[in-house]
N, C-alpha and C positions, 0 to 999 in steps of 0.2 A: 503493499500499499504504498510507501516511503514516494514514489512517485508520481501518486496522484493526488499524497495530503499537499493538500493548499494551510499554509498555520502560518499568521502572523502575528507577534508579540506586539500591541499599539502601546504607547505609553501615553497618557493622559496631560496637555498642555505640548505637547512634542508634537507627536503626529496625527494627534483629534482635540477638538474642545483649543488652541492655539490661542491662546493669551488671553484664557480665561482664568482666573485668577487664585480661584481656588482648586479646580483642578489642577495644572502646574505643581501648587503646595502639598495638594493626595497623593500625589504624583501614583495615579492607580495605573493598572494594568487592564486593558480590554482582550478579546484574543481573537481571528478572525481561523477557521476551519471548514475547509470546504474538501471538494473531491474538485482535483481539476476535471477531469474527465467529464463530468456531469454536466458543473457550473455551478453543482448547491455550493449554501456556505451556513452556517452555524455563527451567529455572531457571540462572547463570552460576554457577560457583564454588560449591557452600552449605559453610559451615564453620559449627564456633561451633554455636550452635543454630537448626540446617537448618529443625528443624522449625515457627522461625517466619517462614522464609521460605514456606512452604507455607502455614500462617495466614495472610499477606499476599496471597497469591497470590487464594488460596478466596475470600477477604473479596471481594477484586474481579469475584468473579463468571466466575474462570480456574480450568480444572484443569492439575495435572506431567501435564506428558505424555512429560519428560526431562532430561536433565541438558549444561552441556556443562560443561568442563576447561579453564582453561587453560595445568594444568600443576600440577603433583604435592604440593604444599608443603603444608603442612597445614594453614597457613592462611587455602588456597582451596579444598583438596577433606577437611579433620580428618587423625585418622592419628597418627600414632608417629614422630618424626624426630627424634638431636640432643638429647635427654633430656627432650620434655614429648611429650605425647598430647595428642589435642584431638577434640570430636565432626565428625560433620558427618558426608558422604557414604554410608560406611556404614549410619549413625543413619535418616538421610530415606528409601535402599533399603529398607533393615526396614519404616516405615511406607506409601510407596508404591515398587512396583514400577515401576520405567518404565527406558529405555536412556540408560545414559552414554558419552556422545559425545568418544572420545578422541584425539589424535593419534597413528598408532601407531607411533612412536620413543616415547612414554611409557607406554601400555598398561603393562605391568612394573613402570615407576618407582612409578604410581599404583598398581598390585595391592600393592609391597611396603610402602608409607608404610601405603594404608587398606585390607589386609586382606582386600581382594575379588579375588572369581578373576580373573583374565582372562581366561574365558570369559563374564564380564557386562560386560566393557567395550567397546564400538565402537568399531575401530581406522580412524585417514582417513586417509587423504593431502592430500596439498598443492591446496588450491583447491577441495577436496573439496565439496558442501552438503550440509545439513539444513533440511528445512524444520518447517516450523509452523505449522499450517493451510493457507494460502496465500502465507507471506512466506517466503524464502530468503535463509540462512544461508551465506556465504560463509566456511570453514576455513583459516585463513593459515598456513601452518608458518612459523613464525618461533626457529628454538634461537639457541641463545645463552644464556637464563636458568638454560634446563633444554632436552635434548634434543629434546624433543616438544610445547615451551612451542608456545601458536596463539593467534592475534589471530583475532574474528569482525567480518565483515562484513556489514554491512547498512541497508539502505534511511538512505545518510548518516551511517552511523555506524561506528565504528571499539570495537571493546569490546579492548582491547590488553593487561587482564593485567598483566602484570610486564614485559613486555618493552620498551613505554614509558607512563612517564610523561610528564602535564606537565611536568615539572620532572626531566631523568635518566634516566633507565632501569637497568631488573632488575640485580641484583650478579653476577658472574659466579663467583665465589668460593666456590660451593657445589657438591659433589659435581652434577656432568653439568655445570657449566657450561662457556662457549666464548666467550674474549673474543671470538675471532675472527669466529663465527657472530651476535655481538653485533651487528657492525657491521656484519655482510651483508645483517641483518634488520633493523634499522633503516631502510639505502639503499633499501631493498623496498618499507619503508613508505612511505616519503618519496616514496615515487616513485607511491604510490597517485592515480589518479583521482578528480575531485571533491570535491575540499577534505570529508571524512567529520571529523566531528564525533569528537573521540579522549575516552574514556573508558576509563580506566585500571583498575588491579587496586587501588591505595588511593588514598588521599587525603591527598599529599606536599605539595599546593600549592597555590595559595589559592584558586582554580578548580576545582572537581570537575570540571569538564569544558573542553574549546578546541577551537577549529579547527584540522583537520593543518598549513594554511598556519600559523598563527599558533607551533603547536608549533616547528617548523620551522625557523622564526624567532627564538625565543626559548630553546631548549631546547640548549644548549652541547653535547649529545651532538652534534646535527648538525652545529658547525662542521667535523670533521675533512673533507676530501674524498677520503682517500686512505687503505688500511686501512695505511699507516706511521705517519699525522702520527693515526690513530688509536691505536695502539700508543705511540705515542710520547707522548699525551694519559693514554693510562688508566695506562702505567707496564708 
């Protein structure tokens, strides 16, 4: 599938939403994942100027066929939370009506934040697969940052959202966060076969991506070997 795979890592404020001060400060990554032969493409976490992401994939000869959501926070899907409001998923759907794939535990959260009806969201269970053309993407439920956070595994790549960064992991002190669940999710990711390359939801490190084996060796979140050690480290 590697020859057919279309995969772009897009940095907010640089590759889309250029000049938006919030997008530039937050350093979000969005991802474009598609099948070059069929032209189908999914966008991961469209926020800020989501139309720019559609313009980018269309300029590459692709067409938007769906959205993958890692979690409900507005810097990933747009919407209102904690006193600020960002454009994103709702504005994208006004332009192109496509399926929106979220974890089944995140449906209500995405709906509440974005204003999109729950009926317009497709909820998935752990290890469900979504296909774009002939490319299968496995959906991994990784609660902790939010109840329905999920990561996407495909073709030697792990799109990790805010569950796992190259340095650190997502916060667990927001509504719906759970530190113990985060520990379990990180341990499950650490056991993935094949040493996939980790592509995080934000650029909070020197490199924009790294092999999972490198992240396991260098990221402090993998130092605790038990839940008790994790709880002591995280306070």
